[in-house]
C-alpha positions as CSV (number, residue, x, y, z in Angstrom):
1,M,19.5,-39.3,-2.3
2,I,20.2,-43.0,-1.9
3,R,23.4,-44.3,-3.4
4,R,24.2,-48.0,-3.8
5,T,26.7,-50.1,-5.7
6,A,25.5,-52.9,-8.0
7,K,27.2,-55.9,-9.5
8,L,27.1,-56.6,-13.2
9,W,26.5,-60.3,-13.7
10,G,28.0,-62.4,-16.5
11,N,24.6,-62.4,-18.3
12,G,24.4,-58.6,-18.3
13,A,22.0,-58.4,-15.4
14,I,22.3,-55.8,-12.7
15,T,20.4,-56.4,-9.4
16,L,18.6,-53.4,-8.0
17,P,18.9,-53.1,-4.2
18,K,15.8,-54.5,-2.4
19,K,15.1,-51.1,-0.9
20,W,14.5,-49.7,-4.4
21,R,12.6,-52.8,-5.7
22,D,10.2,-52.4,-2.7
23,K,9.9,-48.6,-3.2
24,W,8.7,-48.7,-6.8
25,D,5.6,-50.7,-7.6
26,T,6.8,-52.0,-11.0
27,E,8.9,-54.7,-12.5
28,H,9.8,-52.5,-15.5
29,F,12.6,-49.9,-15.7
30,K,13.9,-47.7,-18.4
31,L,17.6,-47.2,-18.8
32,E,18.8,-43.9,-20.2
33,E,22.2,-42.3,-20.7
34,D,22.3,-38.7,-19.5
35,E,24.2,-35.8,-21.1
36,M,27.3,-36.6,-19.1
37,G,27.3,-40.3,-20.2
38,Y,26.0,-41.7,-16.9
39,L,23.4,-44.5,-16.7
40,V,20.0,-43.4,-15.3
41,V,17.5,-46.0,-14.2
42,K,13.8,-44.9,-14.1
43,P,10.8,-46.9,-13.1
44,I,8.1,-47.5,-15.7
45,F,4.5,-47.3,-14.7
46,M,2.0,-49.0,-17.1
47,D,-0.8,-46.5,-16.3
48,D,0.8,-43.7,-18.3
49,I,-0.9,-44.0,-21.7
50,V,-1.7,-40.9,-23.7
51,Y,-4.1,-40.8,-26.8
52,Y,-3.2,-38.2,-29.3
53,E,-4.5,-36.8,-32.6
54,D,-2.6,-34.4,-34.9
55,E,-2.4,-33.6,-38.6
56,G,-0.3,-36.7,-39.2
57,G,-2.9,-39.1,-37.7
58,F,-3.6,-40.5,-34.2
59,G,-2.3,-43.1,-31.9
60,L,-1.2,-44.0,-28.4
61,H,2.0,-42.7,-26.7
62,F,3.6,-44.5,-23.8
63,P,5.9,-41.9,-22.3
64,N,7.2,-44.4,-19.8
65,G,7.3,-47.4,-22.1
66,M,5.3,-50.6,-22.2
67,P,6.1,-54.3,-22.6
68,A,5.6,-55.5,-26.1
69,A,3.3,-58.3,-24.9
70,K,0.9,-55.8,-23.4
71,V,0.9,-53.7,-26.6
72,Y,0.2,-56.8,-28.6
73,S,-2.7,-57.9,-26.4
74,M,-4.3,-54.4,-26.5
75,V,-4.0,-54.3,-30.4
76,K,-5.4,-57.9,-30.7
77,E,-8.3,-57.0,-28.4
78,A,-9.1,-53.9,-30.5
79,N,-8.8,-55.9,-33.8
80,D,-11.1,-58.6,-32.4
81,R,-13.7,-56.1,-31.4
82,I,-13.6,-54.4,-34.9
83,E,-13.9,-57.8,-36.6
84,S,-16.8,-58.8,-34.4
85,E,-18.6,-55.5,-35.2
86,E,-17.9,-56.0,-38.9
87,N,-19.4,-59.5,-38.8
88,E,-22.5,-58.2,-37.0
89,G,-22.9,-55.5,-39.7
90,K,-22.3,-52.6,-37.3
91,L,-19.5,-51.2,-39.3
């Protein structure tokens, strides 16, 4: 287990040690509080998208999170495709 200390900057940022930044191929991290009240930092990988269907409907689940801008661009792309097919009479 690697242990390091980090400094909390005035703007609320904490710098992750370079060794960890190099280890995880992502710029996104999820912060969670564990059952003992400790802060846990977990890398988020954007490839983890799960499609689901159940009695309540269907959707996408991002177990590791996803930036809002990426979700927006995916929804916009899907809506543009639907609109294009409607205009061509395919729907």
